[in-house]
C-alpha positions as CSV (number, residue, x, y, z in Angstrom):
1,M,90.9,-27.8,67.7
2,E,92.6,-26.8,64.4
3,T,95.0,-23.9,64.4
4,I,92.8,-21.7,62.2
5,A,89.9,-22.1,64.7
6,K,92.1,-21.2,67.6
7,L,93.4,-18.2,65.7
8,S,89.9,-17.0,65.0
9,I,88.9,-17.2,68.7
10,L,92.1,-15.8,70.2
11,A,92.6,-13.0,67.6
12,D,89.1,-11.8,68.2
13,A,89.6,-12.0,72.0
14,A,92.6,-9.8,71.7
15,K,90.8,-6.9,70.1
16,Y,90.0,-5.4,73.5
17,D,93.7,-4.7,74.1
18,A,94.4,-1.1,72.9
19,S,98.0,-0.8,74.0
20,C,99.7,-2.2,71.0
21,A,101.5,0.9,69.5
22,S,105.2,0.3,68.9
23,S,106.6,3.8,69.1
24,G,109.9,4.2,70.9
25,V,111.6,1.0,69.8
26,K,115.3,1.1,69.0
27,G,115.9,0.2,65.4
28,R,117.0,-3.3,64.7
29,N,117.2,-5.2,61.4
30,S,118.5,-8.3,59.7
31,L,120.5,-6.5,57.0
32,G,123.7,-8.3,56.4
33,G,122.1,-11.7,56.4
34,K,121.9,-12.1,60.2
35,G,118.6,-13.0,61.8
36,M,115.2,-12.3,60.5
37,G,112.8,-9.3,60.8
38,S,113.1,-5.6,61.5
39,S,111.7,-3.1,63.9
40,E,113.0,0.0,62.0
41,G,111.2,2.8,60.2
42,M,107.9,3.8,61.7
43,G,107.7,0.9,64.0
44,I,105.6,-2.2,63.8
45,C,101.9,-1.3,64.0
46,H,100.9,0.7,61.0
47,S,97.3,-0.3,60.9
48,Y,94.5,1.5,62.6
49,A,91.0,0.5,63.4
50,P,88.1,2.7,62.2
51,D,87.9,4.2,65.7
52,G,91.5,5.3,65.5
53,R,93.2,2.6,67.6
54,C,96.6,1.4,66.5
55,I,96.7,-2.4,66.2
56,S,99.1,-5.2,65.5
57,L,98.3,-7.6,62.8
58,L,99.3,-10.6,64.8
59,K,97.7,-9.6,68.0
60,I,96.5,-12.6,69.9
61,L,95.9,-14.1,73.2
62,L,97.8,-17.2,74.3
63,T,94.5,-18.4,75.7
64,N,91.2,-16.9,76.7
65,F,90.8,-19.4,79.5
66,C,91.0,-17.5,82.8
67,I,90.8,-18.2,86.5
68,Y,89.7,-14.7,87.3
69,D,86.2,-13.4,87.1
70,C,86.6,-9.6,86.3
71,R,83.1,-8.4,85.7
72,Y,84.0,-6.2,82.7
73,C,86.0,-8.8,80.9
74,I,84.5,-10.9,78.0
75,N,87.0,-13.7,79.0
76,R,86.1,-13.9,82.6
77,K,85.8,-17.3,84.2
78,S,82.0,-17.2,84.2
79,S,81.6,-15.9,80.6
80,N,80.0,-18.3,78.2
81,V,82.4,-17.8,75.3
82,Q,84.2,-20.4,73.2
83,R,87.6,-21.1,74.7
84,A,90.9,-22.0,73.0
85,R,94.5,-22.2,73.9
86,F,97.8,-22.0,72.0
87,T,101.0,-23.6,73.1
88,A,104.1,-21.5,73.1
89,A,105.4,-23.4,70.1
90,E,102.2,-22.8,68.1
91,V,102.5,-19.0,68.7
92,V,106.1,-19.0,67.7
93,A,105.3,-20.9,64.5
94,L,102.4,-18.6,63.7
95,T,104.5,-15.5,64.2
96,L,107.3,-16.8,61.9
97,D,104.8,-18.0,59.3
98,F,102.9,-14.7,59.1
99,Y,106.2,-12.8,59.1
100,R,107.6,-14.8,56.2
101,R,104.4,-14.0,54.3
102,N,104.9,-10.3,55.0
103,C,101.6,-10.1,56.9
104,I,103.0,-8.8,60.2
105,E,106.0,-7.0,61.5
106,G,105.9,-8.3,65.0
107,L,103.9,-9.8,67.8
108,F,101.5,-8.5,70.5
109,L,100.8,-11.3,73.0
110,S,98.5,-11.2,75.9
111,S,96.7,-14.0,77.8
112,G,94.1,-15.0,80.3
113,I,95.4,-16.5,83.5
114,I,95.7,-20.3,83.5
115,Q,96.7,-22.4,86.5
116,S,98.6,-19.5,88.1
117,S,100.1,-16.2,87.3
118,D,103.6,-17.6,87.3
119,Y,102.7,-20.5,85.0
120,T,101.0,-18.1,82.5
121,M,103.9,-15.7,82.6
122,E,106.4,-18.5,82.0
123,Q,104.4,-19.4,78.8
124,L,104.5,-15.8,77.6
125,V,108.2,-15.5,78.3
126,E,108.9,-18.8,76.5
127,V,107.3,-17.5,73.3
128,A,109.5,-14.4,73.4
129,R,112.6,-16.4,74.3
130,S,112.1,-19.0,71.6
131,L,111.6,-16.2,68.9
132,R,114.7,-14.4,70.0
133,E,117.1,-17.3,70.9
134,D,115.9,-20.2,68.8
135,H,115.0,-18.2,65.6
136,D,116.9,-15.0,66.0
137,F,113.7,-13.1,65.4
138,R,114.4,-9.3,65.2
139,G,110.9,-8.0,64.8
140,Y,108.9,-6.3,67.5
141,I,107.6,-8.1,70.5
142,H,105.1,-6.6,72.9
143,L,104.3,-8.7,76.0
144,K,101.3,-8.0,78.2
145,T,102.6,-9.1,81.5
146,I,101.0,-10.5,84.6
147,P,101.3,-8.1,87.6
148,D,101.4,-10.7,90.3
149,A,103.9,-13.0,88.5
150,A,107.2,-13.6,90.2
151,P,109.6,-10.6,89.8
152,E,112.2,-12.9,88.2
153,L,109.8,-13.6,85.3
154,L,109.1,-9.9,84.8
155,A,112.8,-9.3,84.7
156,L,113.2,-12.1,82.1
157,A,110.3,-10.8,80.0
158,G,112.0,-7.5,79.5
159,R,115.2,-9.1,78.2
160,Y,113.2,-10.5,75.2
161,A,110.4,-8.0,74.6
162,D,110.6,-4.5,73.1
163,R,107.8,-3.2,75.2
164,L,106.0,-4.5,78.3
165,S,102.6,-3.4,79.5
166,I,100.7,-4.1,82.6
167,N,97.0,-3.2,82.6
168,I,95.9,-1.0,85.4
169,E,92.4,-2.1,84.4
170,L,90.4,0.7,86.0
171,P,91.2,4.3,86.9
172,T,90.7,4.0,90.7
173,P,91.5,1.3,93.3
174,E,87.8,1.6,94.4
175,G,86.6,0.7,90.9
176,L,89.0,-2.2,90.7
177,Q,87.8,-3.5,94.1
178,Q,84.2,-3.3,92.9
179,L,84.6,-4.9,89.5
180,A,87.7,-7.1,89.8
181,P,88.1,-7.9,93.5
182,E,90.6,-10.7,92.8
183,K,93.0,-8.1,91.5
184,N,95.1,-5.8,93.7
185,A,95.8,-2.2,92.8
186,K,98.9,-2.0,95.0
187,Q,100.3,-5.1,93.4
188,I,99.7,-3.7,89.9
189,Q,101.5,-0.5,90.9
190,S,104.3,-2.5,92.5
191,A,104.9,-4.5,89.3
192,M,105.0,-1.3,87.2
193,G,107.6,0.1,89.6
194,D,109.7,-3.1,89.2
195,V,109.6,-2.7,85.4
196,A,110.4,0.9,85.6
197,R,113.5,0.2,87.8
198,H,114.7,-2.5,85.4
199,I,114.4,0.0,82.5
200,Q,116.3,2.7,84.4
201,L,119.0,0.2,85.4
202,A,119.4,-0.9,81.8
203,K,119.7,2.7,80.6
204,Q,122.3,3.5,83.3
205,E,124.4,0.5,82.3
206,G,124.2,1.5,78.7
207,R,125.3,5.1,79.5
208,S,128.1,3.8,81.8
209,Q,129.4,1.6,79.0
210,A,129.3,4.4,76.5
211,A,131.3,6.7,78.8
212,S,134.0,4.1,79.4
213,S,136.6,2.8,77.0
214,I,139.0,-0.1,76.7
215,I,142.7,0.9,76.3
216,S,144.4,-1.6,74.0
217,L,148.1,-2.2,73.6
218,P,149.6,-0.8,70.4
219,G,149.2,-3.3,67.5
220,S,146.7,-5.5,69.4
221,Q,143.3,-6.3,68.1
222,R,140.7,-3.8,68.9
223,V,138.5,-4.9,71.8
224,R,134.9,-3.8,72.5
225,R,133.0,-4.3,75.6
226,A,130.0,-6.6,75.5
227,R,126.8,-4.8,75.3
228,P,124.8,-4.7,78.6
229,P,121.6,-6.7,78.5
230,R,118.7,-4.8,77.0
231,Y,115.4,-4.4,78.9
232,A,112.2,-3.4,77.2
233,P,113.8,-0.6,75.2
234,G,110.3,0.6,74.1
235,G,109.4,1.2,77.7
236,Q,106.2,0.2,79.4
237,S,102.6,1.2,78.8
238,T,99.2,0.5,80.4
239,Q,95.6,0.5,79.5
240,M,92.5,1.5,81.5
241,I,88.9,1.0,80.8
242,V,86.8,4.1,80.6
243,G,83.1,4.1,81.5
244,A,82.8,0.7,83.3
245,D,82.8,2.4,86.7
246,D,81.8,5.9,87.7
247,A,85.3,7.4,87.7
248,S,85.3,10.9,86.3
249,D,87.6,12.3,83.6
250,A,89.4,14.2,86.4
251,A,90.0,11.0,88.3
252,I,91.3,9.3,85.1
253,L,93.7,12.1,84.3
254,L,94.9,12.2,87.9
255,T,95.8,8.5,87.7
256,S,97.4,8.9,84.3
257,S,99.5,11.8,85.6
258,G,100.7,9.7,88.5
259,L,101.6,6.8,86.2
260,Y,103.7,9.1,83.9
261,G,105.4,10.8,86.8
262,G,105.8,7.8,89.1
263,H,106.7,5.0,86.7
264,G,107.8,6.8,83.6
265,L,105.2,5.2,81.4
266,R,105.5,5.8,77.6
267,R,101.8,5.7,77.1
268,V,98.5,5.3,78.9
269,Y,95.8,3.9,76.6
270,Y,92.1,4.6,77.2
271,S,89.6,2.0,76.1
272,A,85.9,2.8,76.2
273,F,84.0,0.1,77.9
274,S,82.2,-2.3,75.6
275,P,79.0,-4.0,77.0
276,I,79.4,-7.7,77.1
277,P,76.9,-10.6,77.1
278,D,75.4,-11.7,80.4
279,A,77.1,-8.7,82.1
280,S,76.9,-8.0,85.8
281,A,74.3,-5.6,87.0
282,D,77.2,-3.4,88.3
283,L,78.1,-2.5,84.7
284,P,76.4,0.1,82.5
285,L,74.1,-1.1,79.8
286,Q,75.5,1.2,77.2
287,A,79.0,2.0,76.1
288,P,80.3,5.5,76.8
289,P,80.6,7.7,73.7
290,L,83.8,7.1,71.9
291,L,84.2,10.9,71.8
292,R,84.9,10.7,75.5
293,E,87.8,8.3,74.8
294,H,89.0,10.7,72.1
295,R,88.9,13.7,74.5
296,L,90.9,11.8,77.1
297,Y,93.6,11.1,74.5
298,Q,93.7,14.8,73.6
299,A,93.9,15.7,77.3
300,D,96.7,13.1,77.7
301,W,98.5,14.7,74.8
302,L,98.3,18.1,76.6
303,M,99.9,16.6,79.7
304,R,102.7,15.0,77.8
305,F,103.6,17.5,75.2
306,Y,102.0,20.9,76.0
307,G,102.9,21.5,79.6
308,F,99.4,21.2,81.1
309,A,98.9,19.8,84.6
310,H,96.1,17.3,84.9
311,Q,94.2,19.6,87.3
312,E,94.1,22.4,84.7
313,I,92.5,20.4,82.0
314,V,89.2,19.5,83.6
315,L,87.5,22.8,84.3
316,P,85.8,23.8,87.5
317,G,82.0,23.5,87.4
318,S,82.2,20.7,84.8
319,G,81.5,17.9,87.3
320,G,84.9,16.5,86.6
321,M,84.2,15.7,83.0
322,L,85.7,17.0,79.8
323,D,83.7,19.1,77.3
324,L,82.6,16.8,74.5
325,E,81.9,19.6,72.1
326,L,85.4,21.2,72.3
327,D,88.9,19.9,72.4
328,P,90.4,20.4,75.9
329,K,92.8,23.1,74.9
330,L,90.1,25.2,73.3
331,A,87.9,24.7,76.3
332,W,90.7,25.8,78.6
333,A,91.4,28.9,76.6
334,L,87.7,30.0,76.6
335,A,87.7,29.6,80.4
336,H,91.0,31.6,80.8
337,R,90.5,34.5,78.4
338,Q,92.5,36.8,80.7
339,H,95.7,35.3,79.2
340,F,94.7,36.3,75.7
341,P,95.3,37.6,73.1
342,M,98.8,36.1,72.9
343,N,101.4,38.1,71.0
344,L,102.9,35.6,68.6
345,N,106.0,37.8,68.2
346,R,106.8,38.0,71.9
347,A,105.2,35.2,73.8
348,P,107.5,32.4,75.2
349,K,107.2,28.9,73.9
350,E,105.3,27.5,76.9
351,W,102.5,30.1,76.3
352,L,102.4,29.6,72.6
353,L,101.7,25.9,73.2
354,R,98.5,27.0,75.0
355,V,97.1,28.8,72.1
356,P,94.2,26.8,70.5
357,G,95.1,25.7,67.0
358,L,98.8,25.7,67.6
359,G,100.5,22.4,67.8
360,V,104.0,21.6,68.7
361,R,105.3,21.7,65.2
362,S,103.4,25.0,64.5
363,V,105.0,26.6,67.5
364,Q,108.4,25.4,66.3
365,R,107.8,27.0,62.9
366,L,106.6,30.2,64.5
367,L,109.7,30.4,66.8
368,M,112.0,29.9,63.8
369,A,110.1,32.4,61.6
370,R,110.0,35.3,64.1
371,R,113.8,35.2,64.5
372,G,114.1,37.0,61.2
373,R,111.1,39.4,61.2
374,S,107.9,40.3,62.9
375,L,105.1,37.9,62.1
376,R,102.1,39.2,60.2
377,L,98.8,37.7,59.4
378,A,99.8,36.4,56.0
379,D,102.7,34.5,57.6
380,L,100.2,32.2,59.4
381,Q,99.0,30.9,56.0
382,Q,102.5,30.4,54.8
383,L,103.3,28.5,57.9
384,R,100.2,26.3,57.2
385,I,98.5,27.3,60.5
386,A,94.7,26.8,60.5
387,T,93.3,30.2,61.5
388,A,89.8,29.2,62.5
389,K,90.7,28.8,66.1
390,V,93.9,30.7,66.3
391,L,92.8,34.2,65.3
392,A,90.5,34.7,68.2
393,F,93.3,34.3,70.7
394,V,96.4,35.9,69.1
395,E,97.7,39.2,67.9
396,L,100.3,39.9,65.3
397,A,102.1,43.0,63.9
398,D,99.2,43.8,61.6
399,Y,96.3,42.0,63.5
400,H,94.8,43.0,66.8
401,P,91.5,41.3,67.8
402,R,89.0,43.5,69.6
403,R,88.9,42.9,73.4
404,A,85.1,42.9,73.3
405,D,85.1,40.0,70.8
406,L,87.4,38.0,73.0
407,E,85.3,38.5,76.0
408,S,82.0,38.0,74.3
409,P,79.8,35.3,75.7
410,L,79.0,34.4,72.0
411,L,82.6,33.5,71.2
412,R,82.1,29.8,72.0
413,Q,79.2,29.5,69.6
414,Q,81.0,31.6,67.0
415,L,84.0,29.3,67.1
416,L,81.8,26.2,66.8
417,Q,80.1,27.7,63.7
418,R,83.4,28.8,62.2
419,M,84.9,25.4,62.6
420,S,82.0,23.5,61.1
421,H,82.5,24.5,57.5
422,G,84.4,21.4,56.3
423,V,85.3,17.9,57.4
424,V,89.0,18.7,57.3
425,Q,88.5,21.8,59.4
426,Q,86.4,19.8,61.8
427,K,89.0,17.2,62.2
428,H,91.6,19.8,63.1
429,S,89.3,21.7,65.3
430,G,88.4,18.8,67.6
431,M,84.7,19.5,66.8
432,R,82.1,16.8,67.3
433,L,81.9,15.1,63.9
434,P,78.7,13.8,62.5
435,D,78.1,10.2,63.0
436,M,79.7,8.6,60.0
437,G,78.6,5.2,61.0
438,L,81.8,4.6,63.0
439,S,79.9,4.0,66.2
440,A,78.5,0.8,64.7
441,K,82.0,-0.3,63.5
442,T,84.1,-0.4,66.5
443,S,85.7,-3.8,65.9
444,Q,89.3,-3.8,65.0
445,L,90.9,-5.2,62.0
446,S,91.4,-8.9,62.1
447,L,93.4,-11.5,60.2
448,F,90.1,-12.7,58.8
449,D,88.8,-9.4,57.3
């Protein structure tokens, strides 16, 4: 099979991997004539699919052959899809070729399982090794690793890759047992733990080296210690499929919270299940709304940057599901009106972060501004704070909302109407947007577009 045909098949097969963002990578470049490539600036992946996913322009599978038969996977053993396979040398050549033509800034490489987990992992590691050692490639490399591969191979992968990811596949062990019985939830968690330990050890070695110094004799050449080996400086991430099983949003967020706290993951990606041809009867016939995926990302943001616990976000009486009409923070505020109105001149940072419409940067600007004077209504506009959601929940030196308005059962509907006046306002409000035809265009960018 010609390379272009393989590329067409394996680039298309990789579009189901959402975890390809490159944030958190230590800057590295080839300035000074050494090596090739760069991972500086905003990172590697600057392209986004119409549904908002960040993608890598050379995002391929090593192969879509697979010995596993996971029911939700298009590349499962029993799937009637066209198969292809790259060699490690072919992936290396493609990466370098696309990079020289300025088409990509790095590589996101995943694979189906061929022969065995160890054999597949050896091939993935060989691609990264060859790029780094044979070609001094300094661009970004993200390897999707195989959880049941030998620990030595996972350790080696982190030496060459900027980021590692291990798919948790489904939110609960029960869902994994039902739809992918050949995979083991405990084994996946164990592999994540191994990666986390390697990352922590590498960080500790780096800190120890930075704290120590070499004392040289007067007049002798200055000596520096060798840098400790790097290990996945961009951390690890994972991806879970939403809507393939009956796991609720509460269960999904519980799992995500455990992954962040237990293994120090940089990101958890949520991928709405896509119906596949000749699917098992265990799978839903329709994909879940992409808005559910969006709400999960918003909730994930609240856990990581706004101080919310996972159990606070999904409200009692909701059946464990997030409100699709409102963003999770606004829904929480409406359900906890006893905490409002929040005084923007006195409230601590952790409570300002819970005010609907105030983001992390907005709160920082408010905290800076109120050092010099009492904040007034006009200051919100100067600080570029959208007031459609904020005003119902705050008070300022010259603005005091009526208690009756805040407690009114009509407030939810009033906020929905207030935030529906413009597309820009809708985007910032987290409102349900009209169907712009995006639902029919969920495919990611490809090298062939």
